[in-house]
N, C-alpha and C positions, 0 to 999 in steps of 0.2 A: 442403292446408295452405297458409296464406299465407306468402310469402317474407319472413321477418323476419331474414334472415341478417345484413344490414348493421347492423340495430339491435342484435343480440346482440354482434356483433364490436366495435362502437363502445362498447357497455357494458363489455365485457371490458377494453378498452384503458383506459378512464377509471378503473374500479374498481381495476385492477391498479396503475396509476401513482399514483392519489391516495389510496387507502385501504390496499391490501394491502402494497405495498412500504414505506410509512412505518411500518406496524405491525410490521415485522421487528424494530425497536428501539422497543418501546412506552414504555420509561422511560429517562431519562438524567439525569445530573447533570454539571455542568461540571468539567473538570480544571483545575488550576493549571498555568501554563506559564511557563518561564523560557527565555531565549535568550542565546547567545553567538555572535558572528559572527567566524569566523576572519579574520585581517587580510589573508591572501593566498591561496595555494594550500591545498588540503585538508591537514589536520594528522593525525598518528597518532591512533588511537582513544583511547589513554590520555590524550593531551593534550586532546582534545575533551571527554572525560568529566569531566576535572578542572577545566576552565576555569570561571570565575565566571559566574553567570547574572544577567540583569536581567529583571524581569517584562515579559511581553508578553501581550496579550489578543486574543481573536477579533476580527477586523476590522482589526487593526493590519497595516501593511505590513512586509514583510521581503524580504531576498534581492536584492542587486545581481546583475546578470548574471554567471553562472559562480561566484558566491560560495557559501560553505558556512557554514551556521548550525547550531549544536548546540542543540537544544531539549530541555528536561526537562519531562516531564508527570508530575504527581503528584496523588493523591487517595486516597479511601478508599471501599471498597465499602459502600454503605448496609446497615444491619442487615436491612432489609426484603427485601433481595435474596438472602439466604442460601439456598443450595440451587439457585440459578438460574445460567444461563450468562451470564457477563459479559464484555463486550469493550470495548476502547478504540476510539473512532472518531476518527481523526486526519486531518483534511482540511487540507492545507497551502495550499489555494487552487487545488485541482485543477479542470480542465475534463475532464469524463468522456469527451469525444470525442478526447482527446489522450493516450492512454496511451503512455508512452515518449518523448513529445516535449515535456515540460515538467518542472516540479519533481518531485523524487522524494525518498524518504528510506529510510534503513536504521535499524531499531529495535534498540536494545541494552538488555540488562539492566544493572543497576548494576555487575555484575562484568565488564562488557565483552563478554559473549558475545552474538552476534547472534541476533535473533529472526526477523525477516522484513522484507521490503521493503514500501514504501508507494508506490503510484502511483494514478492517477485511477480505476482499476477495482479497487483493492485497498487499502481505507483502514482495515481493521479489524485489531486485534491481540487475540487471545484472552487474557483475564486468568485466568479460571478456569471450570471446568465440572465439578462445581458450585462456586459461590463460597461463601466464608465471610463472614458479616457482619462489618464492621469491618476486613477485610483491607486492608492498605496497598497502594497502587499507585505504582510508580516506574519510569518508562521514559525512555530517552534516544533522541533521533532525530538522526541525521546527515542534515541536509536540504540537498539540492543545488538551488540556484536556477538551473537550466538554462533559458535563455530560449527562448521559442517562436520558432523560425526559420521553419518552414513553417506559416504561419497560415491562417485561413479564406480570406483572399484570398492564394492561394499565389504564390510566385515573385516577391514584391516585394523589391527590393534592401533589404538591412539591414546595418547595421554591427554588429549583435549577434553576428555569427559570429566575432569575434576579441576576446579579452580586452583587447587593446590599444585597441580602438575602441568597446567596448560601453557604456562609461559606468558610472555607479554608481546609477542610478535603480532603486529597489526594483521587483521584477517581480510580486510576489504579495502576497495578504492571507490571513492565517489565517482559515479559514472555519468549522471545527468542531473542538473539542477536548473531547470528552465521554467519560464512562464510561456504558455503556448495557447494558441487558438485551437479550440476543439470544434471540428467540423462534424456535426451530428449526421448529416446526410451521407458522408463517406463512411462514417462508423456504421450506420444502418446498412449501407451497401455491403460492407465487409461481412456483416452477420448474415445477410441474405445469401451471399455467395458461399459462406462457410456451411450454412445449414443445407443448402441445395447440393453443394459438392460432396458433403459427407453422406447425405441421403442417397445420392446417385451411386456412390461407391458400394452401398449395401444392397442395391436393387439388382434383380437378375438382368443379365446383359440382353437376354432375348425378350425382355418385357418392354412394352410401349412407354411406360412411365419414365424409365431411365432415359430413353431417347428424347422424350419431350423436355425433360430437365436439361439434358445436354444441349439441345438446340436453343433453349431459352438462355442458358449460360453463355453460349457462343454469341448470341445476339447482344447480350449485355456487355460482353467483352469488346465486341465490335463498336458499341456505342461509347466506350470510354476513350477519351483522348489521353494517352499516356503522358503527354506534356501538360495536360490540364485536367487532372482527375477530379479536382474539386468542382470545376465548372461543368463537368459532364456526368457526375455521379447520379444526379436525379434522373437523367435520361436512361442511364444503365439500369437503375432500379425499376423504371417503368416497364422494361423488357421482362422483368421477373414477376410482375404482379400476378399474371394468370396462373403460373405454376405454383406460386405460393398460396393462391386462393383455393386450389383444388382440395376438396375435403377428403378426410380419411375414410376408408371403408368402414361400414357399420361393424364389421367383425374385428376391427383393429384392436390390438392389445391396448389396455388403458393404464397409463402410468400416473400415479400420484407423486408428484415431485414435492419435496419439502426442503427448504433451505437448511443447510447443515454444515457444521465444522466440527467433526470429531476431534476434540482437543484432549490429547493424552495428559492426564493430570500430573504426570512426570514420565519421562522416557529418556530422550537424548538431550534433556534439559532438566534442571532442578525444579523443585516445587516453586521457588520464588519466581522463576521465570514463567511458569504456567500462569501465575497470577496476572502477569503483564500480557501474556498471550490472550488470555480471556478478555482482558480489557480492550486490547487492540481489536479482537474479532467482534466483540459485541458492539463496540463503537462503530465499526464498519457496517454491521448488520442493521443496527437501528437507523443509520444514515440511509442504507439501501431501502429499508422499509418505507422511509419517508419519501423516497424518490419513486418507488415502484408500487402502485396501489394493489396489484394482484399478488404480490410476493408474500410468502409466509416463511417464517424461520423457526426452527426448533433447536433447543439446547437441553441436554440432559445434565446430570451431575449437580445436585444441590450445592455441593461444596464449591463449585465454580461460581454460582450465584453469590454464595456467602463471601467469597474472596472479593468480588468486585463491590459488594455492599460495604465491606470493610475498607478496602484499599482505593477504590475508584468510585466514590459515591455519586459523582456527576454522571458517570456512565450508567451506574445502577438506576438512577432516576429515569434515564431514557429507556432502560430495559423494563422497569415497572410500568411505565406508560404504555409501551408496546404490548406488554402482557395484558394489561387491562383492556386494550383495544382488540385483543384476540389474535394478534399477528405475530407476536414473539411467544412461542409455545413451549412451556416447560414439558419435558418428556422424561419417561423412564421411572420416575419416582424412587430413585436410589441416591444415596449420598455421593457415591462415585460409580462409574462403570467398572465394577469390581471384577476380579477373578471370581469364578464360582466354584472351581474345583476345590480349593484349599480353605476358604473361610469356614469356620465352624458353624454349627447350627444357629446359635444365637447371633453370631456376627452377621450371617447371611440375612437373618430376620431383621436385625437392626439397620442394615443397609436400607431396607424399605421403610422402616419406622422413621428414621431420621430424614430420609429423602422426601417421603410423602408429607411428613409433618411440616418440613420447611416450606414446601410449595403451598400447603394449605394455609399456613400462618402468614406467609409473605404475600401470596397472590390470591388466596381463596380458590385455588385450583387443585382438583384431585384428578390426576390422570390415571389411566387404567392399563397402560402398556409398560412392560419392562423393555428397556431400550439398551441393548448390549451388542452393538454391531461388531465390536472388535475383540470380544472376550474369547479365551482359548478353550472352548468346550464348556459343556453345561451338565451338571450333575443331576442324577435322577431325583434328588430331593428338592430341586428348585420349583417345580410346578406347584407343589403344595404351599410353599412359602409365598409365591406370587399370589396365589388365590387367597391365602390368609391375610395378605396385605391389602385386600380389596381390589386387586387388579385381575385382569383376565386375558391379556394378550402378551406376546413376546415377539420382538424383532431381533434378529442377528443376521450377519452376513458371513461371519468367519468360517462357518462350516464349508463354504465353497472352496476354502484353501486346502481341504483334505488331500493328501498325496495319493491315496490308493483308490478309495471308493467314492463315487459320485452319489450324493444324497438323492433319494428318489423323488422328493417333493420340494415344492417351494411354499406351499400353503398346506397346513396339516394340523392335526391335534397332537400335542405332545403329552403323553401320559407319564406321570412320575411314579415313584415307588409305592405310593399309597393309593394310586388310582386316579388322582386329580388330573384333569385334562385341561391344557391351555392352548388356545388358538394361536398358532405360531406361523410366522412368515419369514422366509429368507428372500431378500430382494434378488430377483434373477439378473439384475444389472451387474451383480457380483462385485460391487464396490460400494463403500460408504462415502466415497469422494467423487461421485458422479459429476461430470463437467458439462453435460448435455451434448457431448459429441454424438454424431450420428452413429458411430460404431457402437457406443454404449447403449443407445436407445434400441438399435436393431438387435444387439445381443440380448437385451432384456426380453424382447418379444420372442426371439427364436429359442432362447434358453428356457423360458417359462415351462415348467414340467406339468402344469395342470391345465393345459389347453383343452378346450372342449367342455370343461365343467366350470372353469373360472377364467377371468380375463383381466383381473386387477393385480398390479404389483406396485411397490413403492420404490422411489429412487431418492435416497438422501443426497442432496446436491450441494457441493461446495468443497473447497480445499480443506483438508483436515489433517489429522495426526498432530501437526504443529499449529493448527489453526489457520485462520484466514477467512474461511467461509465462502459464501456465494458471491460471484462477481456480477456486475451489470451485464457482462457479455453472456453469462449463463441465463440470466433472466430474459435477455433479448432472444436468445435461441429458443428458450422454452415457449415464448410467445408465438414464435413461428411454427413450433411443433404442436401447438394446441389442437389443431385439426388439419393435418397435412397429408395428402394422399401419398401412400407408400410407407408411411411411418406409423408407429404407435402414437396414440394421442397423449398429450402431457397436460396436466392441470396441477396448479399449486393447491395442495390440500394438507390439512393437519393430519398427524398420525392417527388420531381417533376417527377422523372421517374416513381415512383409508380402511382402517380395520373394520369399521361398521359396514362399509360396502362389501369388503371381501368376505366377511362373515355371512352377510345376508345372501350373497350370490352362491355360497358354497356351504350349504347347511349340513352336508355329510362328508366332510373331508376325510382323507385317510388318517390313520393313527400310527404314531411312532411311540413305542414303549421303551422306557429306560433312558439312560444317559445319552446325551448328544456328544459323542466323543469326537474331538478334533484329531484327525490323523496327521498331526503336525505339532510342533512346539511342545513335545513331550518332556523335554529337559527342563522346562520351567517348573516342574514339580520338585526340582533339586537345586537349581542354580541359586547362589547367594543364600547359603544355609543360615547365616546370622539373621537375615531379614525374616526368614521363615520361623526360626526359633523365637524371635521377638514377637511375631504375630501370635504364635500358639501360647506363649507365656502370658501375653497381654489378655488374650481371651480367657485363660484360666483365672488370672488375677481379677478380672472384671466380674466373673461369676462369683468369686469369693467376696469381693468388695460389696457387691449388691446384696448377697445373702446375709453377710454378717452386719452390714450397716442397717439393713431392714430389720434384722432381728434385734439389734441394739436400739433402734428407734422405737419398736413396739414394746420391748421389754423394759428399757431404762429411760425412754424419752429423749435419747440422744438425737441430735439433729441429723437428718438424712442429707448427704452431700449431693443434692440434685444437680447443681450447676457443674460441680467438679466431675461427676460421673458423665454428664452429658458431653462435656468438653473432651474427656478422655476417650469416650466411645467414638466421637467424631474423628479424633486423631487416629485411632486404630483403624476405623473404616476407611479413612483416606489412604492409609498405607496398604490396604487390600486392593488398591487400584491394579488394573490388569497388566501393568508393567513394573510395579513396585514389588508386590508380594511374589510374582513369578520370577523375579530376579533378572529382568531383562532391561534394566535401566543403567545409566552411566554410573561411574564410581561415586560421584558426588551424591546422588540420590541415596545409595545404599549406605554410604558413610553417615549421612544425616539420619537415615532411618535407624541405624544402630544406636546412635546417641539418643534419638527420640524414644525408642523402646526402653532404654535404660532409665531415662527420666520418668517415663510413665510407670515403670515397675516400682521405682522408689515411691512415687505418689500413692500407688495402689497398696503397696506394702504398709505404708503409714496408715491408710484408711483401715485396712484389715486389722492391723495391730491395735489401733485405738478402739475399734468396735469390739474386738475380742477381749481386750482388757476391761472394757466397760461391762461386758457380759460375765467375765470371770471374777470381777470384784478386785479388791485391793490385793496387790501382789504379796503383801506381807502375810496373807492368809496361808500361804505355804503349800496349797494343794496344786498339783499339776493336772490341769484339764487338757484332754485331747479333743481338739476340734476337727470335725469331719465335714468337709464341704462337698464330698462326693455324693452322688444320688443314691448310694446303697450303704447300709450299715457295715461297719468293719470294726474289729477289735472291741466289740460290745458298745461301740459308739454309734448312735443312730444317725442316719443321713441328715445333714443340716443341723446337727446338734453337737454337744460336747459333754464329756463325762470323765471322771477320774478312772484311769485304767492302769493296772499294773503292767510293767514292762515285761516282755518275754525274756526269759533268762536261760532256757535250756532247749535242747532238741536238735541241734545241728552239730555235725561232725565232719571233719575232713581227714582223709587217710591217704598217705603217699603210696602210690602203686609201685611194685617192684620194677616194672618195665618203664617207669617214668610217668609223670603226671600224677593226678590226684582223683580220689573219689569223694564226692560230697553227698551227705544224706541229711534229711530232716524228718524222716518217717513218712513222708508223702512222695518224695521224689528221690531217686538215686541218679546222680549226674557223674559221668566219667569224663575227665579232661585228660586228653592224651599228652604225651611228652612235648608235642609241638604246640600245645596250648589250644588245640581245637577240641570241640565237644564230640566225643566218640559215641556217647550213649546218654539218653535221658529216659529213665524208666519210671512210669507211674506205678508205684508199688502196690496200690490196692488191686489193680487188675493185671499187673505184670506186663503192661503194654509198653513196648519200645517206641519212642518217638522218632529217632533218627533213622533214616533209611539204611539198610545193610550196605556195607561197603562205602559209606559216605561219612563225612564229619560235618558238623554244623558250626555256625558262627565263623565260616570261612570268609575272610576278606579277599576280594578279588578286584584286580586292577585291569581296566581296559583302556586302550587308546580311544580318544574322543575328539574327532575332528570332522564334524558334520559337513555336508556339502555347502551349506549356507546357514545363516541365522544361528551363529555360534552359541549365544547364551540361551537360545530358545529350543534348539533342536538336538536330538540324538538320533542318528540314523541306525537302522537295524544292523548294518554291517559292523558296528562296534563290537558285536559279540564274536566276530570271527577270530579275534585275538584276545587272550586273557592270560593274566599272570596270577596264580594262586599265591597268596602271601602266607607262607608256612614257616619262614625263618623265625627263630625265637632268640631274643636278646636276653630275656630272663623269664623265669616262671616260678612263682612263689605262692604259698597258700597260708591261710590262718583261719582259726575258728574261735568264736567267743561264746558259743552256746546259743546265742540269739541268732547268729549268722555264720555261715561258712563262706569264705571268700578265696577265690583264685585270681591272681594278678599275672597277666602276660604282657610282655613288652616286645615290640617288633620294630624293625626299621626297614624302609624300602625307598629307593630313589633318594630324594632329598628330604624325606618325611619320616616321622616316627608315629607310632600308635601304641597306646596303653589301654588294655581292656581289663575290666574287673567283672568276674562272674560271681554273683552273690545268691546264695540259697538261704532264705530266712526261715525261722521257726514258724510253723503253723501255716505256711503259704505254699500252695501248689504252683509255684511260679519261679522261674530262674531269671533273675535280673541281670542285664548285660549293660555295663557302662563302657563307652568308647570315647577316648580322648585322642584326637588326631592333631598333630602339628603338621599341617599340610603345606607343602611347597612344590607341588607338581604343576605341570602345565599340560593342558589338553589331555587330561586323564579323567577316568570315571571310576569311583570307588564304590563297591557294593559289598554287602554282608549277606552271605548265602546260608540258607537253612533247608537242606534236603530232608524231606519228611516222608515217613513210611505211611503214606495216605493215598488211597485210590479214590480219586474224585474227578469228575468232569467239570466241576465249577467250584468257585470259592467266593466267599463274601468279603466285601470291603466296605468299611463304614463310610457313610456320607452324611449329609445333613439330615437329622431326625430319622436315622435308620441306616440301612445298608442295602447294597445292591450286589447282584451276582455277575461274575464274569467267567467265561470259559477258561479252563486250563489247557484246552487244545487249540489247534489252528485249522479247524475244518474248513472255514471259509476265509475269504480275503478280509472280511469284517473282523473276524476273530484274530487273524494274524496281525492286523494293523494295531491291535491293542497290546503291543509288546512292552509298553511302559504305561503304567496307569496310576491313579491316585487312590490313596486311602486316607482316612483321618486318623483314628487312634488304633484301629486293628484291622487285620485280615484274619479270616477264619476258614479252615478247611475241615471237612469231616467225611467220614463214612457212616453208615447207619450204626448208631450206638457209641461212636467215639470220634472226638475231634481235637484239633489243635488250634490255639490262637497265638498269633504273634502281635504284640502291642508295641506302640511307639509313642514317645513323648513329643516328638517334633518333626519327624520326617514324613514325607508325603509320597514320593515316587517309589515304585516297586515293580517287580515283574514276577510272574508265576509261570513255570514251565513243568512239563511232565515227561518222564521217560519210563521205559519198561526195562527192568534189569535182566541181563542175560543169565545171571547166576540162578535166580529163583523164579523169574517170570513176574515178579511183583512190580508195582508201580511206585516210582519215586516222584513226588511232587515237590518242587523246589521253589521256595519263596526267597526273593532277594530284595532287601531294602537298599535303596539308593542313598548314599551318604553324602558324597561330595563330587563336584566337577571342577574343572579349571579352564573354562573358556576364556578367550582373550578379547572378545568383543561383546558388548561395548565397554566393559570394564576389564582392562588388561591384567588386573591383579585379583580377579574374582576368587574369593574364598581362601586367599592365602592367610596362613596363621593357624591359631589353635581353635578347635571345635570340640564340643562335648555332646554326645548323644546318649540317650537311654532307650533301651528296648527290653522286652521281656518275652520269654517263651513259656506258654501255659499249656502243658499237656492235659489231655482229658477234658478239654474245655468245650462247653456248649456255646451257642451264640450269646446266651445270657451271661456266661462267664466272660466272654470276650468284651461285651459291653461294660461289665463291672470293672474288669482289669484295665480297660482302656481309659476309663475315667480316673481310676486310682493312680495311674502312673503320672498323670498331670496335676492331680490334686492331692498332694501328700498331707498326712496328718500334721497339724500344728499344735505345739504344746505351749500352754500359757499358765503361768503360776498365778493363783488367785484364791479367793475365799469361798467361791461357789463349789458345790458338789457336782452340779450338772447344769447344762443349758438345754432345755427342751426345744426340739425343732418347732418352727412355726407351723410347718405342715408335714404330715407323714402319709405314705401310701402303703397299703398292705399287699401289693403285688409288685415284685421286682421287674416285671415286664413293662410296667408303667414307670417311665423315667422323668424326673423333674429336670428340666434344662435351665430354668431361671426362677429365682425368687427375688422379688424387688418391690419397692413401693411404686404405686402408680405415678406416671409422669405428670398427671394433672394436680398432684400434691393434695389429693383428697384424703390421703391416709389409707386408702384401700391397698390391699396386698395383691400383687399380680403374680400368678404362678403359671408357668408353662410346662405342659406335660405331653409326652409322646409315647406311643407304643413302640418298643425298641426291638422286639423279637421277630416281627414280620407275621404275627398271628393276631387273632382277636384276644382282647384282654379286658377283664373287669377288675375294678378295684374301688377301694373306699379311701377317699382323701379326708383326713381328719386334721383339725387345727388345734393348737394349744391355746387358743383364745376363743371366746364365745363367738360363734359364727352367725351373722345376721342374714347373709345372702351370698350367693355365688352366681355370677353371670358369665356365660361364655362370651368371649370378645375376639375381635380381630387383632392383628399384631399391633395396631395403633391404640389398643385398649378401649375400643369402642364396642358397645354391644353388637353382637353378630349372630346371625342365625345360620351361618354356613357350616357349623359343626355337623358331621354326618353320624357320629356316634351318639351315645346317650349321655347327658349330663343332667343329674337331678340332685336336689338337696333334700336330705332325709335324715331326721334325728340328729341334726346339728353337724352332719357330714355331707360330703359331696360324693355321690356315686357316679362312677365313670364306666362306660362300656365303649371301648375304642376299637376301631377297625385296624388292620395291619398298617403300622407306621403312621397312624393318624395323629395329628398334632392338635392340641386344644389349649387355648389361653383362657385362664379363669381370673376373674376379678372378684376377690373375696372382701367382703365388708364385715368388719367386726361390730358386734353389738355394743352400743354406746352405754 
């Protein structure tokens, strides 16, 4: 037989596109359209429905950027269409290639009840099936003119990302407003041909199955009369029956499909628009669930459920009903799909607390998977948090984006820093927006790395990022792929059903130990510094507010602000979403985030101040109490308590050097600042050990060009290091000393920017504090602060949630080399046997560590560089412009315990309050500094119990005794949701009115303490 394969395939493509798909709607009549444009922000539904309309026609422009227009479409079903299926086709000016990234609409009936959402791949609204001739049609559309930010030429700077700069030029033209007959037979034929054509393209050319499909398709095309597609579609379908009925091989890969619409809680749209995106998508999905009995849909992010509950209660009622029926499946158990690199220990825990509690209270559902398809890498502290939240599985897809190394597994056990293992799955379909294309299904089967020992994978199916969800076409294609020869099999299954099957078939999967580092999007650790500082400050203030409010409640009977703290926590957790905290959203999002963080800080400061004043007593008492919220004692003030402490008045000196610069001393350290303001030497006086590497200077600001190949706000590519400018020019250098502190101030200017740094050595502290104020006006530049250290080490420690992890300082393998920018929380620590150095930070996350061998003496220089600022132009063209303030500290001679202690202290400064009390005893105290208290709060159930969270911070085993300043009736280990839990692996016992703890390395335990009544 002659090879006519290409001829038939080309014929299929043209006939499908030019004849069959247009015949799905063989007859249509225009609808009349009226429009009203809201003058500002979106209005309530009732107002939009009632507003007066003016006529608008197809082809007319509408929609200023971020504007909302209310359209009314009206018409009458022609008498000739009686008994047929009729739909409205509403094309707002869509580009089919941009679902979720441009204009969208939500359709309402005249009574205000929502019908479904409109987007580029979902433009139809069912009117009737069967229709009655003469039936009137009246629908309203709330149309959002969201501008296209990520266009065909991506990453071009645009002012469209902020309402304040976007202008008022209309963005769209109405393209189609018709009432049409829907021919389901032709539509079904189109799906038959699409599925077979896509499958055929994935099969081997020399295989019989491909040719069987080809001949069946050819017969079907022969059966179609191109001048009467609607009349011959049934005959064409009959030619395909046999090839569609052939069952899959018993060994076929098995795909659990789940309806999905990954909706970024903010990204190229503001938070307020996400509220509407969720409403549009969930309206669509509940409608599709009603039409398709086999279909299942999942949605994560409790925040998004809470939004529609508040703003679209009619849609939420449909969601609740579908959840109760088991067909709309809450997933993930987190407040949002957050970043996991940067949120602090407590914040990461509270993501699960608030997410799982919402699902339990609203739906009576407790899910057991963490669902994070799009998050930019995963810290080694996360498995323990997942387990402590009562969950056991993790799904993500993002690691498939790594630039350098292909991850070796799709299903595996992920082991965290404490030894907790979580059953983890990466969908081999390599997308969280699967559309049931044959190429996607074939890729999942071929790509699956665990063949031979496992055969199940999951495919989140539906348009996402900007929402939209699953379409009826995807459901139709999945039905054909349920059991089809040559293809993987497809079943609609809940995430829990998939995980249970995958776990059962793969009892001994491989183990991956440590962080799941994404070899991409490394710059998200630095972009939008104000957002990151707002997050860290909020986390610290929440720790203080809970601690002091709980103390005041138990000591003085003050009311504990349950509702206020709950609301603030949820707001902070929302802003940890994986495009807000990472700094990859439009300007509007980050402008609002900065204002929100400022408002939260004011609220929390007021709570802290009121609680501390209640504890200190009347201000007229005249005593100055020092409050210490850090988990370690300092200045004779116990952790979590307050005491009257004399101020340090002596011990620090500063001396001008003959060659320029200054020498600072406090009896513990001697610091030399050279004439150019750089740190030439830091000597720990007790041992005479120099910290700064020979021939180097520390606190060197370095400027790099920063123009990645793509994903501007997200990425920094390794070639940025090829060019560097050391900022050594000095505008002024001054010094002063008060006895309590010695301070050097250095001012510099570069490009269009200026920087002022203060180096402070305080009495009694083996730490050099470094304050940096930058007035930043650079573009596409990367600013770093370098500390070359005289330390020989092959690894260093970086703090993560509830502990720290180690990374190599070398680049032995491609895996090591790929980690050229990494995350820390409050410290990095380097050491040789017997001596170490800590660098601590108040609010920066990105850093790099490199090592060189010095030619002069053969010693090793290990350089730590903190990443301070970037200046990408997409999606926010003015990223980070303006004034920024950073705080870091260098701690010579530091152990890991010192690094932990100083890391907490830099973010939790002492507070001084005037009152009548002499001290405030801590509610709880621990006798071992390796055991760190991360939270002290009242139980969320308002029982009056005290909840204390403790973890082992040094990476070793630790025993300790936790005592309370109130009579202790009992202590119960709990999960993160404060429910009794037997998952603690260490020992927790109550003995002699105290709690004895014996924890394993990095083990986390939550205790619920009950006071004797």
